[in-house]
PDB file of the backbone (N, CA, C, O) and the ligand in Angstrom, with CONECT records:
HET     ZN  A 101       1
ATOM      1  N   MET A   1       0.848  -1.190   0.000  1.00  0.00           N
ATOM      2  CA  MET A   1       0.000   0.000   0.000  1.00  0.00           C
ATOM      3  C   MET A   1       0.884   1.240   0.000  1.00  0.00           C
ATOM      4  O   MET A   1       1.851   1.329   0.756  1.00  0.00           O
ATOM      5  N   LYS A   2       0.540   2.189  -0.853  1.00  0.00           N
ATOM      6  CA  LYS A   2       1.329   3.407  -0.923  1.00  0.00           C
ATOM      7  C   LYS A   2       0.438   4.610  -0.641  1.00  0.00           C
ATOM      8  O   LYS A   2      -0.612   4.776  -1.263  1.00  0.00           O
ATOM      9  N   ILE A   3       0.856   5.427   0.281  1.00  0.00           N
ATOM     10  CA  ILE A   3       0.126   6.653   0.582  1.00  0.00           C
ATOM     11  C   ILE A   3       1.012   7.823   0.208  1.00  0.00           C
ATOM     12  O   ILE A   3       2.122   7.967   0.720  1.00  0.00           O
ATOM     13  N   ARG A   4       0.518   8.648  -0.681  1.00  0.00           N
ATOM     14  CA  ARG A   4       1.292   9.805  -1.108  1.00  0.00           C
ATOM     15  C   ARG A   4       1.114  10.923  -0.085  1.00  0.00           C
ATOM     16  O   ARG A   4      -0.002  11.364   0.190  1.00  0.00           O
ATOM     17  N   SER A   5       2.207  11.358   0.457  1.00  0.00           N
ATOM     18  CA  SER A   5       2.108  12.474   1.396  1.00  0.00           C
ATOM     19  C   SER A   5       1.860  13.749   0.601  1.00  0.00           C
ATOM     20  O   SER A   5       2.443  13.947  -0.466  1.00  0.00           O
ATOM     21  N   ARG A   6       1.020  14.586   1.108  1.00  0.00           N
ATOM     22  CA  ARG A   6       0.665  15.785   0.367  1.00  0.00           C
ATOM     23  C   ARG A   6       0.537  16.969   1.300  1.00  0.00           C
ATOM     24  O   ARG A   6       0.170  16.851   2.469  1.00  0.00           O
ATOM     25  N   LYS A   7       0.856  18.108   0.731  1.00  0.00           N
ATOM     26  CA  LYS A   7       0.647  19.357   1.463  1.00  0.00           C
ATOM     27  C   LYS A   7      -0.761  19.825   1.176  1.00  0.00           C
ATOM     28  O   LYS A   7      -1.198  19.840   0.025  1.00  0.00           O
ATOM     29  N   PHE A   8      -1.466  20.204   2.214  1.00  0.00           N
ATOM     30  CA  PHE A   8      -2.817  20.709   2.037  1.00  0.00           C
ATOM     31  C   PHE A   8      -2.875  22.127   2.573  1.00  0.00           C
ATOM     32  O   PHE A   8      -2.662  22.367   3.762  1.00  0.00           O
ATOM     33  N   ASN A   9      -3.168  23.072   1.671  1.00  0.00           N
ATOM     34  CA  ASN A   9      -3.185  24.465   2.076  1.00  0.00           C
ATOM     35  C   ASN A   9      -4.601  25.042   2.048  1.00  0.00           C
ATOM     36  O   ASN A   9      -4.814  26.175   1.616  1.00  0.00           O
ATOM     37  N   GLY A  10      -5.567  24.238   2.518  1.00  0.00           N
ATOM     38  CA  GLY A  10      -6.942  24.707   2.542  1.00  0.00           C
ATOM     39  C   GLY A  10      -7.119  25.839   3.538  1.00  0.00           C
ATOM     40  O   GLY A  10      -6.459  25.899   4.575  1.00  0.00           O
ATOM     41  N   ARG A  11      -8.026  26.728   3.190  1.00  0.00           N
ATOM     42  CA  ARG A  11      -8.287  27.854   4.082  1.00  0.00           C
ATOM     43  C   ARG A  11      -9.680  28.377   3.799  1.00  0.00           C
ATOM     44  O   ARG A  11     -10.126  28.411   2.652  1.00  0.00           O
ATOM     45  N   CYS A  12     -10.359  28.782   4.854  1.00  0.00           N
ATOM     46  CA  CYS A  12     -11.716  29.288   4.696  1.00  0.00           C
ATOM     47  C   CYS A  12     -11.679  30.705   4.120  1.00  0.00           C
ATOM     48  O   CYS A  12     -10.943  31.564   4.606  1.00  0.00           O
ATOM     49  N   ALA A  13     -12.494  30.942   3.062  1.00  0.00           N
ATOM     50  CA  ALA A  13     -12.508  32.262   2.408  1.00  0.00           C
ATOM     51  C   ALA A  13     -13.021  33.345   3.350  1.00  0.00           C
ATOM     52  O   ALA A  13     -12.586  34.495   3.279  1.00  0.00           O
ATOM     53  N   LYS A  14     -13.951  32.973   4.237  1.00  0.00           N
ATOM     54  CA  LYS A  14     -14.517  33.964   5.166  1.00  0.00           C
ATOM     55  C   LYS A  14     -13.607  34.213   6.360  1.00  0.00           C
ATOM     56  O   LYS A  14     -13.494  35.335   6.853  1.00  0.00           O
ATOM     57  N   HIS A  15     -12.958  33.138   6.816  1.00  0.00           N
ATOM     58  CA  HIS A  15     -12.099  33.261   8.003  1.00  0.00           C
ATOM     59  C   HIS A  15     -10.687  32.848   7.633  1.00  0.00           C
ATOM     60  O   HIS A  15     -10.235  31.754   7.971  1.00  0.00           O
ATOM     61  N   LYS A  16      -9.993  33.744   6.930  1.00  0.00           N
ATOM     62  CA  LYS A  16      -8.677  33.412   6.372  1.00  0.00           C
ATOM     63  C   LYS A  16      -7.627  33.117   7.438  1.00  0.00           C
ATOM     64  O   LYS A  16      -6.635  32.438   7.170  1.00  0.00           O
ATOM     65  N   SER A  17      -7.848  33.626   8.642  1.00  0.00           N
ATOM     66  CA  SER A  17      -6.828  33.444   9.682  1.00  0.00           C
ATOM     67  C   SER A  17      -7.030  32.162  10.482  1.00  0.00           C
ATOM     68  O   SER A  17      -6.204  31.815  11.326  1.00  0.00           O
ATOM     69  N   TYR A  18      -8.152  31.445  10.210  1.00  0.00           N
ATOM     70  CA  TYR A  18      -8.429  30.244  11.016  1.00  0.00           C
ATOM     71  C   TYR A  18      -7.458  29.120  10.671  1.00  0.00           C
ATOM     72  O   TYR A  18      -7.333  28.727   9.511  1.00  0.00           O
ATOM     73  N   ASN A  19      -6.781  28.615  11.678  1.00  0.00           N
ATOM     74  CA  ASN A  19      -5.826  27.512  11.526  1.00  0.00           C
ATOM     75  C   ASN A  19      -6.190  26.434  12.555  1.00  0.00           C
ATOM     76  O   ASN A  19      -5.962  26.618  13.751  1.00  0.00           O
ATOM     77  N   PRO A  20      -6.761  25.301  12.088  1.00  0.00           N
ATOM     78  CA  PRO A  20      -7.231  24.282  13.045  1.00  0.00           C
ATOM     79  C   PRO A  20      -6.128  23.745  13.947  1.00  0.00           C
ATOM     80  O   PRO A  20      -6.390  23.414  15.103  1.00  0.00           O
ATOM     81  N   ALA A  21      -4.902  23.651  13.442  1.00  0.00           N
ATOM     82  CA  ALA A  21      -3.790  23.124  14.236  1.00  0.00           C
ATOM     83  C   ALA A  21      -3.466  24.040  15.405  1.00  0.00           C
ATOM     84  O   ALA A  21      -3.051  23.577  16.467  1.00  0.00           O
ATOM     85  N   VAL A  22      -3.655  25.345  15.209  1.00  0.00           N
ATOM     86  CA  VAL A  22      -3.318  26.331  16.243  1.00  0.00           C
ATOM     87  C   VAL A  22      -4.554  26.726  17.046  1.00  0.00           C
ATOM     88  O   VAL A  22      -4.509  26.799  18.274  1.00  0.00           O
ATOM     89  N   ASP A  23      -5.666  26.982  16.337  1.00  0.00           N
ATOM     90  CA  ASP A  23      -6.854  27.556  16.969  1.00  0.00           C
ATOM     91  C   ASP A  23      -7.793  26.514  17.573  1.00  0.00           C
ATOM     92  O   ASP A  23      -8.488  26.796  18.550  1.00  0.00           O
ATOM     93  N   GLY A  24      -7.817  25.291  16.984  1.00  0.00           N
ATOM     94  CA  GLY A  24      -8.699  24.253  17.499  1.00  0.00           C
ATOM     95  C   GLY A  24     -10.142  24.468  17.076  1.00  0.00           C
ATOM     96  O   GLY A  24     -10.473  25.441  16.398  1.00  0.00           O
ATOM     97  N   ALA A  25     -11.014  23.513  17.504  1.00  0.00           N
ATOM     98  CA  ALA A  25     -12.427  23.561  17.110  1.00  0.00           C
ATOM     99  C   ALA A  25     -13.142  24.733  17.768  1.00  0.00           C
ATOM    100  O   ALA A  25     -14.117  25.241  17.215  1.00  0.00           O
ATOM    101  N   GLY A  26     -12.687  25.172  18.924  1.00  0.00           N
ATOM    102  CA  GLY A  26     -13.352  26.236  19.676  1.00  0.00           C
ATOM    103  C   GLY A  26     -13.308  27.579  18.985  1.00  0.00           C
ATOM    104  O   GLY A  26     -14.125  28.449  19.287  1.00  0.00           O
ATOM    105  N   ALA A  27     -12.352  27.780  18.041  1.00  0.00           N
ATOM    106  CA  ALA A  27     -12.205  29.073  17.383  1.00  0.00           C
ATOM    107  C   ALA A  27     -13.062  29.201  16.130  1.00  0.00           C
ATOM    108  O   ALA A  27     -13.055  30.245  15.478  1.00  0.00           O
ATOM    109  N   ILE A  28     -13.808  28.133  15.786  1.00  0.00           N
ATOM    110  CA  ILE A  28     -14.676  28.197  14.600  1.00  0.00           C
ATOM    111  C   ILE A  28     -15.833  29.142  14.887  1.00  0.00           C
ATOM    112  O   ILE A  28     -16.543  28.977  15.879  1.00  0.00           O
ATOM    113  N   ARG A  29     -16.026  30.145  14.007  1.00  0.00           N
ATOM    114  CA  ARG A  29     -17.061  31.163  14.240  1.00  0.00           C
ATOM    115  C   ARG A  29     -18.367  30.782  13.550  1.00  0.00           C
ATOM    116  O   ARG A  29     -18.387  30.433  12.369  1.00  0.00           O
ATOM    117  N   GLY A  30     -19.459  30.856  14.314  1.00  0.00           N
ATOM    118  CA  GLY A  30     -20.797  30.639  13.775  1.00  0.00           C
ATOM    119  C   GLY A  30     -20.985  29.277  13.144  1.00  0.00           C
ATOM    120  O   GLY A  30     -21.788  29.123  12.224  1.00  0.00           O
ATOM    121  N   ASN A  31     -20.242  28.272  13.636  1.00  0.00           N
ATOM    122  CA  ASN A  31     -20.338  26.906  13.125  1.00  0.00           C
ATOM    123  C   ASN A  31     -20.122  26.869  11.609  1.00  0.00           C
ATOM    124  O   ASN A  31     -20.802  26.123  10.905  1.00  0.00           O
ATOM    125  N   CYS A  32     -19.187  27.665  11.111  1.00  0.00           N
ATOM    126  CA  CYS A  32     -18.887  27.775   9.677  1.00  0.00           C
ATOM    127  C   CYS A  32     -18.520  26.404   9.109  1.00  0.00           C
ATOM    128  O   CYS A  32     -17.615  25.739   9.613  1.00  0.00           O
ATOM    129  N   ALA A  33     -19.233  25.983   8.051  1.00  0.00           N
ATOM    130  CA  ALA A  33     -19.053  24.651   7.484  1.00  0.00           C
ATOM    131  C   ALA A  33     -17.641  24.449   6.933  1.00  0.00           C
ATOM    132  O   ALA A  33     -17.065  23.369   7.059  1.00  0.00           O
ATOM    133  N   ARG A  34     -17.089  25.503   6.319  1.00  0.00           N
ATOM    134  CA  ARG A  34     -15.744  25.401   5.733  1.00  0.00           C
ATOM    135  C   ARG A  34     -14.688  25.243   6.835  1.00  0.00           C
ATOM    136  O   ARG A  34     -13.753  24.454   6.700  1.00  0.00           O
ATOM    137  N   CYS A  35     -14.845  25.989   7.903  1.00  0.00           N
ATOM    138  CA  CYS A  35     -13.894  25.895   9.018  1.00  0.00           C
ATOM    139  C   CYS A  35     -14.008  24.532   9.709  1.00  0.00           C
ATOM    140  O   CYS A  35     -13.002  23.937  10.094  1.00  0.00           O
ATOM    141  N   VAL A  36     -15.254  24.041   9.861  1.00  0.00           N
ATOM    142  CA  VAL A  36     -15.465  22.735  10.475  1.00  0.00           C
ATOM    143  C   VAL A  36     -14.781  21.661   9.633  1.00  0.00           C
ATOM    144  O   VAL A  36     -14.160  20.743  10.168  1.00  0.00           O
ATOM    145  N   LEU A  37     -14.900  21.785   8.300  1.00  0.00           N
ATOM    146  CA  LEU A  37     -14.272  20.826   7.391  1.00  0.00           C
ATOM    147  C   LEU A  37     -12.748  20.872   7.515  1.00  0.00           C
ATOM    148  O   LEU A  37     -12.081  19.837   7.510  1.00  0.00           O
ATOM    149  N   LEU A  38     -12.211  22.084   7.628  1.00  0.00           N
ATOM    150  CA  LEU A  38     -10.757  22.216   7.815  1.00  0.00           C
ATOM    151  C   LEU A  38     -10.317  21.508   9.090  1.00  0.00           C
ATOM    152  O   LEU A  38      -9.303  20.811   9.112  1.00  0.00           O
ATOM    153  N   PHE A  39     -11.102  21.699  10.158  1.00  0.00           N
ATOM    154  CA  PHE A  39     -10.758  21.055  11.427  1.00  0.00           C
ATOM    155  C   PHE A  39     -10.833  19.536  11.302  1.00  0.00           C
ATOM    156  O   PHE A  39      -9.986  18.829  11.848  1.00  0.00           O
ATOM    157  N   GLU A  40     -11.852  19.021  10.577  1.00  0.00           N
ATOM    158  CA  GLU A  40     -11.993  17.573  10.404  1.00  0.00           C
ATOM    159  C   GLU A  40     -10.843  16.997   9.587  1.00  0.00           C
ATOM    160  O   GLU A  40     -10.375  15.893   9.865  1.00  0.00           O
ATOM    161  N   ILE A  41     -10.384  17.745   8.572  1.00  0.00           N
ATOM    162  CA  ILE A  41      -9.229  17.307   7.770  1.00  0.00           C
ATOM    163  C   ILE A  41      -7.988  17.235   8.661  1.00  0.00           C
ATOM    164  O   ILE A  41      -7.205  16.290   8.573  1.00  0.00           O
ATOM    165  N   TRP A  42      -7.820  18.235   9.510  1.00  0.00           N
ATOM    166  CA  TRP A  42      -6.679  18.260  10.432  1.00  0.00           C
ATOM    167  C   TRP A  42      -6.732  17.074  11.391  1.00  0.00           C
ATOM    168  O   TRP A  42      -5.726  16.406  11.630  1.00  0.00           O
ATOM    169  N   GLU A  43      -7.929  16.824  11.940  1.00  0.00           N
ATOM    170  CA  GLU A  43      -8.097  15.693  12.854  1.00  0.00           C
ATOM    171  C   GLU A  43      -7.809  14.358  12.164  1.00  0.00           C
ATOM    172  O   GLU A  43      -7.174  13.474  12.738  1.00  0.00           O
ATOM    173  N   ALA A  44      -8.293  14.226  10.906  1.00  0.00           N
ATOM    174  CA  ALA A  44      -8.089  12.990  10.149  1.00  0.00           C
ATOM    175  C   ALA A  44      -6.605  12.755   9.881  1.00  0.00           C
ATOM    176  O   ALA A  44      -6.143  11.614   9.896  1.00  0.00           O
ATOM    177  N   SER A  45      -5.856  13.837   9.636  1.00  0.00           N
ATOM    178  CA  SER A  45      -4.423  13.692   9.388  1.00  0.00           C
ATOM    179  C   SER A  45      -3.704  13.216  10.647  1.00  0.00           C
ATOM    180  O   SER A  45      -2.756  12.436  10.565  1.00  0.00           O
ATOM    181  N   LEU A  46      -4.157  13.687  11.817  1.00  0.00           N
ATOM    182  CA  LEU A  46      -3.574  13.219  13.085  1.00  0.00           C
ATOM    183  C   LEU A  46      -3.859  11.739  13.286  1.00  0.00           C
ATOM    184  O   LEU A  46      -2.988  10.974  13.701  1.00  0.00           O
ATOM    185  N   THR A  47      -5.108  11.345  12.981  1.00  0.00           N
ATOM    186  CA  THR A  47      -5.503   9.940  13.121  1.00  0.00           C
ATOM    187  C   THR A  47      -4.676   9.066  12.179  1.00  0.00           C
ATOM    188  O   THR A  47      -4.213   7.996  12.572  1.00  0.00           O
ATOM    189  N   LEU A  48      -4.491   9.518  10.939  1.00  0.00           N
ATOM    190  CA  LEU A  48      -3.707   8.759   9.962  1.00  0.00           C
ATOM    191  C   LEU A  48      -2.275   8.557  10.455  1.00  0.00           C
ATOM    192  O   LEU A  48      -1.731   7.455  10.375  1.00  0.00           O
ATOM    193  N   ASN A  49      -1.672   9.629  10.964  1.00  0.00           N
ATOM    194  CA  ASN A  49      -0.304   9.507  11.488  1.00  0.00           C
ATOM    195  C   ASN A  49      -0.238   8.513  12.642  1.00  0.00           C
ATOM    196  O   ASN A  49       0.712   7.737  12.746  1.00  0.00           O
ATOM    197  N   ARG A  50      -1.249   8.538  13.505  1.00  0.00           N
ATOM    198  CA  ARG A  50      -1.277   7.652  14.661  1.00  0.00           C
ATOM    199  C   ARG A  50      -1.400   6.192  14.208  1.00  0.00           C
ATOM    200  O   ARG A  50      -0.742   5.310  14.760  1.00  0.00           O
ATOM    201  N   LEU A  51      -2.253   5.942  13.194  1.00  0.00           N
ATOM    202  CA  LEU A  51      -2.447   4.587  12.690  1.00  0.00           C
ATOM    203  C   LEU A  51      -1.172   4.063  12.033  1.00  0.00           C
ATOM    204  O   LEU A  51      -0.818   2.897  12.207  1.00  0.00           O
ATOM    205  N   ILE A  52      -0.483   4.921  11.280  1.00  0.00           N
ATOM    206  CA  ILE A  52       0.760   4.501  10.612  1.00  0.00           C
ATOM    207  C   ILE A  52       1.819   4.160  11.650  1.00  0.00           C
ATOM    208  O   ILE A  52       2.553   3.185  11.492  1.00  0.00           O
ATOM    209  N   ARG A  53       1.903   4.960  12.714  1.00  0.00           N
ATOM    210  CA  ARG A  53       2.857   4.660  13.796  1.00  0.00           C
ATOM    211  C   ARG A  53       2.514   3.322  14.452  1.00  0.00           C
ATOM    212  O   ARG A  53       3.401   2.540  14.792  1.00  0.00           O
ATOM    213  N   LYS A  54       1.225   3.075  14.621  1.00  0.00           N
ATOM    214  CA  LYS A  54       0.752   1.835  15.248  1.00  0.00           C
ATOM    215  C   LYS A  54       1.131   0.613  14.406  1.00  0.00           C
ATOM    216  O   LYS A  54       1.400  -0.465  14.936  1.00  0.00           O
ATOM    217  N   PHE A  55       1.147   0.808  13.068  1.00  0.00           N
ATOM    218  CA  PHE A  55       1.434  -0.287  12.153  1.00  0.00           C
ATOM    219  C   PHE A  55       2.941  -0.425  11.913  1.00  0.00           C
ATOM    220  O   PHE A  55       3.357  -1.252  11.101  1.00  0.00           O
ATOM    221  N   ASP A  56       3.747   0.355  12.594  1.00  0.00           N
ATOM    222  CA  ASP A  56       5.207   0.331  12.444  1.00  0.00           C
ATOM    223  C   ASP A  56       5.721  -1.099  12.377  1.00  0.00           C
ATOM    224  O   ASP A  56       5.472  -1.879  13.297  1.00  0.00           O
ATOM    225  N   PRO A  57       6.463  -1.480  11.271  1.00  0.00           N
ATOM    226  CA  PRO A  57       6.948  -2.861  11.121  1.00  0.00           C
ATOM    227  C   PRO A  57       7.850  -3.311  12.273  1.00  0.00           C
ATOM    228  O   PRO A  57       7.856  -4.489  12.629  1.00  0.00           O
ATOM    229  N   ALA A  58       8.599  -2.396  12.846  1.00  0.00           N
ATOM    230  CA  ALA A  58       9.486  -2.740  13.976  1.00  0.00           C
ATOM    231  C   ALA A  58       8.653  -3.218  15.161  1.00  0.00           C
ATOM    232  O   ALA A  58       9.008  -4.177  15.846  1.00  0.00           O
ATOM    233  N   TYR A  59       7.528  -2.520  15.386  1.00  0.00           N
ATOM    234  CA  TYR A  59       6.624  -2.908  16.465  1.00  0.00           C
ATOM    235  C   TYR A  59       6.044  -4.289  16.188  1.00  0.00           C
ATOM    236  O   TYR A  59       5.917  -5.112  17.095  1.00  0.00           O
ATOM    237  N   ASP A  60       5.688  -4.542  14.909  1.00  0.00           N
ATOM    238  CA  ASP A  60       5.096  -5.821  14.521  1.00  0.00           C
ATOM    239  C   ASP A  60       6.082  -6.972  14.764  1.00  0.00           C
ATOM    240  O   ASP A  60       5.680  -8.045  15.213  1.00  0.00           O
ATOM    241  N   ASP A  61       7.383  -6.751  14.468  1.00  0.00           N
ATOM    242  CA  ASP A  61       8.400  -7.795  14.651  1.00  0.00           C
ATOM    243  C   ASP A  61       8.518  -8.209  16.119  1.00  0.00           C
ATOM    244  O   ASP A  61       8.720  -9.384  16.426  1.00  0.00           O
ATOM    245  N   VAL A  62       8.392  -7.251  17.004  1.00  0.00           N
ATOM    246  CA  VAL A  62       8.488  -7.540  18.432  1.00  0.00           C
ATOM    247  C   VAL A  62       7.362  -8.487  18.861  1.00  0.00           C
ATOM    248  O   VAL A  62       7.554  -9.384  19.682  1.00  0.00           O
ATOM    249  N   GLN A  63       6.183  -8.255  18.277  1.00  0.00           N
ATOM    250  CA  GLN A  63       5.016  -9.035  18.658  1.00  0.00           C
ATOM    251  C   GLN A  63       4.986 -10.433  18.019  1.00  0.00           C
ATOM    252  O   GLN A  63       4.276 -11.319  18.495  1.00  0.00           O
ATOM    253  N   ARG A  64       5.774 -10.629  16.920  1.00  0.00           N
ATOM    254  CA  ARG A  64       5.716 -11.891  16.191  1.00  0.00           C
ATOM    255  C   ARG A  64       6.455 -12.994  16.954  1.00  0.00           C
ATOM    256  O   ARG A  64       7.583 -12.766  17.391  1.00  0.00           O
ATOM    257  N   PRO A  65       5.863 -14.180  17.129  1.00  0.00           N
ATOM    258  CA  PRO A  65       6.559 -15.269  17.832  1.00  0.00           C
ATOM    259  C   PRO A  65       7.750 -15.778  17.026  1.00  0.00           C
ATOM    260  O   PRO A  65       7.737 -15.724  15.796  1.00  0.00           O
ATOM    261  N   ASN A  66       8.770 -16.266  17.707  1.00  0.00           N
ATOM    262  CA  ASN A  66      10.004 -16.711  17.052  1.00  0.00           C
ATOM    263  C   ASN A  66       9.739 -17.989  16.244  1.00  0.00           C
ATOM    264  O   ASN A  66       9.399 -19.021  16.823  1.00  0.00           O
ATOM    265  N   PRO A  67       9.892 -17.933  14.889  1.00  0.00           N
ATOM    266  CA  PRO A  67       9.570 -19.098  14.054  1.00  0.00           C
ATOM    267  C   PRO A  67      10.618 -20.217  14.150  1.00  0.00           C
ATOM    268  O   PRO A  67      10.350 -21.336  13.713  1.00  0.00           O
ATOM    269  N   SER A  68      11.830 -19.937  14.723  1.00  0.00           N
ATOM    270  CA  SER A  68      12.878 -20.959  14.810  1.00  0.00           C
ATOM    271  C   SER A  68      12.588 -21.972  15.920  1.00  0.00           C
ATOM    272  O   SER A  68      13.169 -23.058  15.937  1.00  0.00           O
ATOM    273  N   VAL A  69      11.700 -21.624  16.837  1.00  0.00           N
ATOM    274  CA  VAL A  69      11.305 -22.557  17.891  1.00  0.00           C
ATOM    275  C   VAL A  69      10.160 -23.415  17.362  1.00  0.00           C
ATOM    276  O   VAL A  69       9.076 -22.895  17.098  1.00  0.00           O
ATOM    277  N   PRO A  70      10.385 -24.741  17.199  1.00  0.00           N
ATOM    278  CA  PRO A  70       9.329 -25.586  16.635  1.00  0.00           C
ATOM    279  C   PRO A  70       8.160 -25.737  17.600  1.00  0.00           C
ATOM    280  O   PRO A  70       8.332 -25.808  18.817  1.00  0.00           O
ATOM    281  N   ALA A  71       6.983 -25.782  17.024  1.00  0.00           N
ATOM    282  CA  ALA A  71       5.796 -25.973  17.841  1.00  0.00           C
ATOM    283  C   ALA A  71       5.762 -27.410  18.354  1.00  0.00           C
ATOM    284  O   ALA A  71       6.264 -28.322  17.699  1.00  0.00           O
ATOM    285  N   HIS A  72       5.179 -27.600  19.508  1.00  0.00           N
ATOM    286  CA  HIS A  72       5.076 -28.941  20.088  1.00  0.00           C
ATOM    287  C   HIS A  72       4.225 -29.846  19.189  1.00  0.00           C
ATOM    288  O   HIS A  72       3.107 -29.484  18.824  1.00  0.00           O
ATOM    289  N   ASP A  73       4.747 -31.006  18.839  1.00  0.00           N
ATOM    290  CA  ASP A  73       4.030 -31.928  17.957  1.00  0.00           C
ATOM    291  C   ASP A  73       3.627 -33.167  18.756  1.00  0.00           C
ATOM    292  O   ASP A  73       4.500 -33.936  19.158  1.00  0.00           O
ATOM    293  N   PRO A  74       2.357 -33.380  18.992  1.00  0.00           N
ATOM    294  CA  PRO A  74       1.892 -34.498  19.834  1.00  0.00           C
ATOM    295  C   PRO A  74       2.223 -35.874  19.218  1.00  0.00           C
ATOM    296  O   PRO A  74       2.292 -36.864  19.946  1.00  0.00           O
ATOM    297  N   ARG A  75       2.427 -35.950  17.889  1.00  0.00           N
ATOM    298  CA  ARG A  75       2.743 -37.231  17.253  1.00  0.00           C
ATOM    299  C   ARG A  75       4.098 -37.755  17.717  1.00  0.00           C
ATOM    300  O   ARG A  75       4.282 -38.965  17.843  1.00  0.00           O
ATOM    301  N   GLN A  76       5.070 -36.833  17.979  1.00  0.00           N
ATOM    302  CA  GLN A  76       6.379 -37.260  18.452  1.00  0.00           C
ATOM    303  C   GLN A  76       6.247 -37.957  19.811  1.00  0.00           C
ATOM    304  O   GLN A  76       6.933 -38.947  20.068  1.00  0.00           O
ATOM    305  N   MET A  77       5.388 -37.456  20.660  1.00  0.00           N
ATOM    306  CA  MET A  77       5.172 -38.036  21.971  1.00  0.00           C
ATOM    307  C   MET A  77       4.627 -39.464  21.863  1.00  0.00           C
ATOM    308  O   MET A  77       5.030 -40.346  22.622  1.00  0.00           O
ATOM    309  N   SER A  78       3.687 -39.691  20.894  1.00  0.00           N
ATOM    310  CA  SER A  78       3.098 -41.013  20.773  1.00  0.00           C
ATOM    311  C   SER A  78       4.126 -42.031  20.256  1.00  0.00           C
ATOM    312  O   SER A  78       4.064 -43.209  20.608  1.00  0.00           O
ATOM    313  N   LEU A  79       5.099 -41.561  19.397  1.00  0.00           N
ATOM    314  CA  LEU A  79       6.154 -42.458  18.908  1.00  0.00           C
ATOM    315  C   LEU A  79       7.029 -42.935  20.066  1.00  0.00           C
ATOM    316  O   LEU A  79       7.388 -44.109  20.160  1.00  0.00           O
ATOM    317  N   ILE A  80       7.364 -41.972  20.957  1.00  0.00           N
ATOM    318  CA  ILE A  80       8.224 -42.307  22.105  1.00  0.00           C
ATOM    319  C   ILE A  80       7.485 -43.300  23.015  1.00  0.00           C
ATOM    320  O   ILE A  80       8.101 -44.224  23.546  1.00  0.00           O
ATOM    321  N   ALA A  81       6.203 -43.118  23.191  1.00  0.00           N
ATOM    322  CA  ALA A  81       5.416 -43.950  24.083  1.00  0.00           C
ATOM    323  C   ALA A  81       5.347 -45.387  23.565  1.00  0.00           C
ATOM    324  O   ALA A  81       5.278 -46.327  24.356  1.00  0.00           O
ATOM    325  N   GLU A  82       5.364 -45.564  22.214  1.00  0.00           N
ATOM    326  CA  GLU A  82       5.299 -46.915  21.657  1.00  0.00           C
ATOM    327  C   GLU A  82       6.687 -47.516  21.692  1.00  0.00           C
ATOM    328  O   GLU A  82       6.876 -48.658  21.270  1.00  0.00           O
TER     329      GLU A  82
HETATM  330 ZN    ZN A 101     -14.976  29.792   8.057  1.00  0.00          ZN2+
END
């Protein structure tokens, strides 16, 4: 899977100074739809970064069981018993 990183320079035409990263959801004036959308895009980008960090291959390797250790095979036990 490939995700192209992109710069997004969206800005509300009515509230040109609104910056969701700095101002947060509380600074949106009059529940402006464009500003709300900017904030949601900002939030989604944070979520995406968090998910990618969570999927970090190094983290996955730590969690993976060691394949060089053979699993217990009950058939070997029955051979010894006979
Ligand atoms: Zn706005």
